[in-house]
N, C-alpha and C positions, 0 to 999 in steps of 0.2 A: 679635405677637412671642412666641415660646415662652419658657418659663422658662430653658431651656438657652441660648438666644441672649442673654437678658438677663444671665445670670451670666457669660458668657464674657468673659475679659479677654485682650488680647494682652500680650506682654511689654512693649511700648512703653507701653501704658496703665498697667501696674504701675509702670514707671519714672517716668512723669509724676506719678503719685500720690506717688512718693517724692522728687520734685523733681530727677530726673536727666534728662540728655539721653541718648537711646538710639540715635543714628544716626551715620553717618559724617560728617555735617555738623558735629557737635560736635567731632569729631576734626580735621576740616579747619580749622575756625575756630581751634582751639587751636594747630595746627601753623602757621597763618598768623601768629598773634600771635607765636609763638615765633621764626619766621623774621625778622619785623620787629625784634624785640628783638635777635636774634643778629646781624643785619646792622649794627644800630647799635653793638653791642659791638665788632664787627670793625673798623668805621671808627674808633671811639675807640681800640681797641687798636693799630691801625695807626699812628695819629698818635703815640700814646705810645711805640710801639716805635721810630719814626723819631727822636724826641728822644733816647730811650735809646741808640740805636745811635750817634748823633752824639757823645754825651758819653762813650760807653764803647767806642770803636771797637776798642780793643786787648784787650777782655775777651771771654771765652767767654759766649755767651748762655745764660741760664737763665730759667725761668719764675718766677712769684710764689712767695713763701715760705709754707709751710704753717704751721698753728698751732704745730706743734712747733718752728718756727724753722729747719727744714732746707730748703735750696734744692732745688727740684725740677728734675730733668734733663729735657731734651726727649725726647719719645717716640721720635724717630728714633735716639736713642742706646741704646735697649734692643733686644734681639732675642729674640723668642718662640722657645722651643725646639720642636723637632719631636718629638712623642711620639705614636705611633700607638695608637689604641684599636681593637681588632679584634673584630668580632662573632663569637663562637664558640658562640652559642646552639644552632645546629643540629648542631654537632659535639661538644659537651661532654656530651651526655646529658640535658639539661634540655628536656623536652617539655611543660612546664606550659602550660595554657590557662586564663586567667581567665574566669570566667563571671559576668556581671553581671545576668543574669535578664531582660534586655530582650527582649520579643517584640512586644507590641502597644501597651502603654501606657508612657508616660514617667513614671518615678518617680525622684526625686532621688538616692536611694542608688545607682542604676545608674551615676551619673556619677562617683562618688568613688573608685572603684578599690579595690585591696587592697594591703596592706603586704607587706614582705619582710624576712626576718631572716637574718643570718649568725650561726650558732650552732655551736659545736663540741659536738654533742650526745653523741658517743661517746668523748670525751676522748682522741682520737688526735692532737691538735695541729693538725688541719686544719679549715678553715672550711667547714661544711656549709651548705645553703641550705634555708630554710623559706618557702614561699609561702602567703599567706592567700588563700583562695578565697571567693567568694560563692555564690549559689545562684539557681535559678529561683524565682520566686514560684509557689506551689503550683498556682494555677490556670492558669499559663502554660507550664509545662515541656513542651517538645515530646515527643510520643509517641516512645518508643524511645531517648531521650537518657539517657545514664548520669547518675547523681546526682553532681554535682561535690563534691569533697572538698578539704580542706587537702592540701598536698603537701610531703614532705620528701625532699631529695636529699643523698646521702652523697658527700663529696669523697674521692677516692683520694689526695689530696695533690699532684696535678699539675694540678688544675683540671678533671678529668673527674669526672662525677657519675653516680650510679645512683639510681633511684627506690626508696626504702625505706619509703614511706608506710605501706603495709599492715603490713609486718613490725615496725615500731616502734609501731604502735597509733595512728596519726594520721589514719586515713581517716574523719575526722569531717565531717559535712555540715551547714552552717548558713550564714547570710549574714554571713560574716566581713568585718572591716575592718582593724584594726590589730593589732600584735603587740609583745610585750615579752619580753625574755630576762633571766633572773636565777636564781641559785641561792637560792631563797627559804627552803629548809629546811636550807641549809648542809651538805648531804651530799656535796658535791663534784661534783654533776651538775646542769647548767643546765636550768631548767624554762622552759615557755612559757605565756604568757597571751595570749589572743586576744579582741579586742573584736568586737562584732557589732551588727547591727540586730536587737535582741532580747537575750536573755541571753548574757553573756560566758562564756568557758571558761578554766579553769586546768588545764594538763596537767603533771603531776609526772613528772619524768624519773627512772625507776628503773633506773639502770645501762644506759641506752640504750633502754629501753622506756618509753613514755609512758602514763600513766593519768589519766583525767579525774577530778579531785578537786574540781571546782567546788562541788558541793553541800556537802561536808564542810568545805571551806575558807571558804565563805561569801562568795564574791567574784563571784557571777553578776550582781549588779545587778538591774534590773527588766526585765520582758519588753517594756516600752514604750520602753526606752532605745535610743539610737543611739550606740554607742560609736565612738570614733575613735582618736587616738593614746593610747598608754599607756606606762608605764615603771616599773621597779623602782628604788627609791632608799631610803636610810636617813634618814628625816626626823628621827628622835629620837635618833640616834647610839647605839642600843643594840646594834648589830652584826647586826640582822635587817633584811632587805630588805622595805620596805613597798611599797605599790602605789598609784600615782596613775593614774586613768582619766579621760580626757576624754570628754565627751558632746557631740554636735553640736547637734541640734535636737530640740525636742518635736514629733515628726513621726509621722504615720501615713499609709498609702497612701490611706485614705478621705479624710483632710483635704486631701491634695495634689490628688487627682483632683477633689474638689468645687470647686476653684478654676478648673478648666478652662482652664489657661494655654495660650496658643499663642505660637509664636515669630514668625510673620508674619501671623497671622489665619487661616490654613488648616492650617499644620503645627503639631502639638502641641509644646509646649515644657516645660521644667522650671521649677518655681517657684523664685523667688529667696529666699535665706535671710532677707532683710529682712522678708518678710511672714509669717515663721513664728516662734513663740516660742523663746527660748533654754531651756537646761536646765543643771542643776548638774553639776559633775564629782564623782568619788568619791575619797576618800582612805581606803584600807584599811590599818589598822595590823596588822603581823605580831606575833602573840602568842607565837611560838616553839614552838607545839605543833601546827603544821600548819593552824591556823585564823587568820582575820583578823577584825578588828572595824572596822565602818564608823564612822569618826570625822570624816566630812565636815563635819557641822554644827558640832561642838564645836571643830574645828580652825580654823574661820574661813575656809575656802576657798570657801564658798557665797556668792558676791557677787550682790546684788540690784540690778537696774536701778532707779535712783532715780526714773525717770520713770514706768515702768509697774508698779513693785513686783513684777516677775517675775524669774526667774533671768536673769542677764545673759549668761552664757557661751553662745557658739556655737563651741566649741573644736575645732581641728584640729591644731595644732602644740604640742609639749611639749619643754621643755628643763630639765635640772637643773644648777645651777651655784651655787657659793658666791659670790654677787654682791658682798657687802661684806667678805669675808675673815675672817669670825668663826668659821669651822670648821663651819658648819651649812648644809645644802643648801637653797637657795631654788628656787622654781619659776617658770618663765616660760611662760605660756600664750598662744599665738597664736589670736585669735578672728576669725571671719569676719563682717565688716560691723559688728562692735561692738568696743569698745576692747580692746586687749591687756592682760593682767594680769601683774604681777610680784608674786608672793606671797613676802614676805620672812619667813624663819623667825625666830620670836621666842624660840627655844630653850626653850620651855616646853610644847611640843606644839601651839602655835598659829601661825598665819601672819597677817601684816598686808599688805593689798593696797596696793601703792605704785607702780602703773604710771603714774598721771597725774603724780605728783610727780617720778618718775624720768624722765619724758619719753619713755616707750616705748609709751604707750597709743595715740597717734594719729600721723598724718603731720605734716609741718611746717605744714600749713594747719589743723590741728585736726580732721581728718576720720578716721574709722575706715576701715580698708581691709579688703579681702577676704583676710585672712591665712591662709596654708596651712602649708607646712613651715617648719622653724626649726632653727637650730644656734647654738652659742655657742663662742667660742674666743678665745685670746690670739693674734691673727694678726699682730701687729707685734713688733718687737724690744724694745719697751718694755713697760710694764705695762697697755697698753690692753686692755679687754675688749670684744668685739664680739658682737652678736646679728645674724644675718641672717634675714630672713623673706621667703618667696616670697608674692607677692600676686596678685590677680585681674588679668585682662586690662586694659590701659590704666592700670595702676598699677605704678610701678617697684618693684623689690624694695627692702626696707628694710635699712639697715646702721646699727644703733644702736651707738654707741661711747662708752665712758666711760674716763677716765684715772684710774688709781690708786684712791684712796679717795673721789674725787668721786662723789657719788650720782647725778649728772645725766648722762643719755645725750644724745648729739647724733646726728641722722640724717646720716651722711656718704655716703649712697649716690650722690648726684649728684657730689660733689667727687672721689670715688674712681674714677668711671667705671662703677660697677656699675649705677646707676639708669637712665641713658639707654638702655642696651642691654637692659634687662629690662622696659621699659614696655609693649611691644606684647603679648608672650606672657602666658599664664596659667600661673603657676608653682606647682607642687605641691611635689615633693621638692627639698631644697636642703641642701648641707653644705659645710664646709671640709675640704680634704684636700690633701696635698702630692703631686701626681701626677708631678712631674718630679724629686723628691728634692733640690731646691735649698735646702731649709730654710725656705721661705716657704709659708704655707698658701694654696692656691688655692680656687676655688669652682666647684661644678657644680650645675646646676639641671635638673630634669625638668619639661617643659612639655607642655601639651595642653589643649584647650578642653573644655567640658562638652557643647556642642551640636554634633552631627554636621553640621547644616545651617547653621552659624553664618555662612557666607559669604553666605547669602541675605539676611542682615540687616546684617552688617558686612563689607564687601568686603575689608578689610585683615586680617580674622581667618580662621584655618583651624582645623579640628578637630585634625588632626595637626600637631604643632609640634616643631621641632628642639630638643634639649637645648642648653644654653649652658655652655661651659667658659670660665672666666675665670682667666687666668694672673696670679699676683701678681708684678708687676714690681718691687715694693719701695716702701716708703712715701715715698721721696725722688723718685719719678717723678711726672710730671704726671698720668697715669692710673695709679693704684695697681693696679687690676684691669683687665686688657686682654683683650678678646674674642679667643678662639682660633678660627680658622676651619678648614675641612676640610683645607687645605693643611698645617696644623701638627698636627692631631690625628687625621686620617683621616676618610674619608667615613662610616664605620660609626657613629661617635658622632653625627654631624650629621644622620642620617636622621630625618625627622619621625616622631613617635610620640605616642599619647595617653598621655603619661607621667604617672605618679602616684607610687608608692613609689620610693625611691632609697636604695641602701646601698653601702658599700664594704668590701672585705677583700682581703687577699693570698691569692688562691685557689690559685695555682700555686707558692707558696713561693720566688719569685724576688726578693722584697724590695720590689717596688712594688705600688701599690694598684690593684686591679681593681674593676669597677663592675657593678651590676645595676640595671636600670630596669624597673619593672612598667608594664604597659599595661592600661587598663580594657577588659575584654571581649576581650582578645587575648593574644598571647604576650609574655613579657618579653624583654629584651635583655641578654645577658651579654657584657660588653665587657672583653677582656683587655688590660691595659696592656703594650705591647711597648716599654717604655723601653730605649733603648740609650745607652751612655755609661759614665762612670766615677764617677757620683755614688753616695755611700754612704748607708746606711740603718741603722735600729735599730728593733726591735720589742720592747716591754716588757710583760710580763704580771706581774700581782701575785698573790701568795698570802698572804692574811691569816690563814690558819689556819682555825679552826672558826667564826669569825664574819665575815660579809660577805666571803666567801672571795675573790672577785675584786676586792675593794677599791673598790667603787663609791663615788664621792665623793672619792677620793684625787686628788692632783695629782702629775704626774711632770715634773720640770724637767731638761732636758739642757743642759749647758754645754760649748761648744766655743770656746775662746779668749774673746773678749768677747761672744760671741753666746749668748743664752739662748732655748730653745724649751720651751714648757710645754704639757701636754695634760691635759684633764680625763678621768677614767676614768668613762665612762658610754656605753653603746651607744645610748641613746635620742636619736636625731637625725633630722633630715629630716622625712618625712611618713609616718605609719603604720608606720614601719620601724625596724630596729635594725642598726647597723653592727657590725663585729668589736669585741670587747671589748679586746684588746691595743692599747696605745697605739703609734702609728706615727710615726716621725720620719725626715724626709729630712735628710741631713747634708752635702749638697753635696760638696765636695772633702775633707772631714775624714775621715780613715781611723781616727781614734780620738776618744774623748770624754774630756774632762778630768774631769768628774764628773757624776753623776746624783743628784738629790735627790728622794726620794719623801716626800711629806707625806701620812700616813695620815689617815683620817677622824677619829681621836681626837686629832690634832695631833702625834703622834709623827713625827719626821723621821728618815730613814735615808739615808745617803750612800754611794755607790760611786764609786771613783776609777779613772782610767786604764782605761776600758772600751773594748774593741775594737769597731769598727763592723761592719756586715754580719752581724748575728746576731740570733737570737731569745733574749731574756734573760728569765728569771723571777726576780723579787725576792721572796723570802720575808720576811715581817715578823719582825723580831727581837723577842724577848720584852722587855717593859718591866720585868719583874720582876728586880731585881738578884740575887735568889737562884736 
C-alpha cells in the first residue's frame, strides 16, 4: 500500500474518530425516536384535551401558558401577511460574480463565501452596495480570466445601481472574506475594512474616494491569518471606533491538502474544522491619529482552550451589544464547533469571558455547535434580549433569550418554532428585521451547504438551499416564529442558493427593508420588498458630532401607546456582512409616534415627542455642556 493510500481519510473516518455518526441512518434513527415520542405526547395530549373540553365546554380553547404567564393563541387564529420579495438582480445593475478560486483542488476557504455591506459611501442618503470578492489561487487561475476584485455599486436612490469600483479606488484583488463599515477617523465619511485569507485591508474614505491605509493604520494582521467577521465599535467609550476582527482557523493550503480528505472515498472533500487548530481574534484600539494599537492580549479577548492549551476560537459570527445595561459594549462571538464566547466589558479596557456561566456557550445538551451568523435584538414587547445563531446542517438555529437584568440566557429556539424549521439546512447569514412593518421583528436566514456533492453522502441534504423567512406572530402565539412559504413571500425569495452573506437596507426609499444574499462562487440575489398596505414606518439616523459620528453603541427606543420598540445602533450583523446603519422601525397602524428616546453611548438621553411616521429622521446629539 502506498503512503498516499495509507494517509487517505474519508470524511466518515474523520467523523468516527470524532465520535460522530455521519450517515442518513443516524438521522433516520433520530427521526424514528422523535416520532415515537411525538406519538406518545399526542395520545397524552388528546386525553388531557378531552378532559379539559368536558370541564370547559363553554370557554375558548387556548394552549399552555408561557413562562411570561400569557396564554398562547391557537396558530389557526393568526394570519401570515402576503409580502412579495422580487428578484431584481438582473435589472438593477448589479452584475457581481463571486470567485472562490476552485478549479482542481478542494480547499476550505472556497466554501465560506464573501460578505456584503450596505454603505452610504458618497453621503447622498442612499444605501450603496459593496461586495467582498475572493480570488483564484495563483497556481489555478485559468488562462485569460480577469483578476477578480472587490466591487462597489452606487445607488441612484431608486434601487438601481451602477458599478463605480474603479473610479472610487476599490479595484483591489485579494482573497477577501468579511467587511466592516465605520467612520473610524470621524471625518464624516464611512470607511471600509475587509478581512481576508492573508493580510486584511483598511480603505479610508476620502470624500467618496477610497485609499488603502492598512500599513500606516497597523491593522493588517498576519499573513497566515484567515479573517472572517469584523466590526467597528467603541469598546472604551472614548468616542473613537475601535476594531474587532474574528479569525477562523489556523489554516494553510498545504496542511489541508496533506490530510487528503474525501467525501465518499473517491470524491475529494473539505476538511472539517474539528481537526484544525483555532486561532485568536484581534482587538485594535483606535488612537485617534489614524493608527490603531493591537491590544488583543492585554484586553483579555484571547481565550485558551483548557484541554489543549491552544487558541480556542474558530470564529465566524460577531455581535456588539450592551448585555448587562452598564453603558459599555460587550462582544458575542459565534464559534464553529467550539463553544461560543460572551466577552463582557469590564470598563477598564479589559473583557471577562462569561459564555459558559451565561448559558450561551453550548446547546441544551452541552455540545458546541457549528455556529455561523449571528444577530442580537429586543424582539419582544418586554425587556427580553435575544441572540440568534445560524448553525451547521442537522443543528437547529439557536435563540438565546434573557429577561431584564437576569444574566442567564435560555435557548428558546424549539418552543418558539424557530428550531424545528432550521434543523435540516446549513445556515450562514441570519438577522432580525421587520419585513412587514407590523412592529414585530421577524427573522431571515441564508442557507447552503459546503459540499456540492453532499447528496451522494446525505440523501436529505442539498448544496443549494432555500432561504428561510420567519414571521413573528407575537409572543402570545403557540409558534412565535412561523415559517413563511412562497405563497406568502414570493417564489424568488424561496429559490435555493448557496447562501452565505446576508444584509438588509431600504434601497428604493419606500420605507420597507430590501435584502441581498451572497452566493459562494456565483451571483448574489437582490430582493426588493414589494410590501403593499397601510403599515407605517420610521427610519432614524444619529449624528453624534465629531466623535463616533453615527452613534455606534447607542439605543433608540420608539414608543407608540403602550408599545415600546428598541434598536441597537450597529451594522455588524449576520455573517461576514453589514446592514444599513440607520435604525428601522415598523409601526403597524400608528401614523405617529408618542416619543423617541435616544440613549447615547455616554449615557446621555435625548427625547423627541409627537413625531410623524413615514419619514427619515436624523437626530443630532445635543451638547451636554450647559454653557
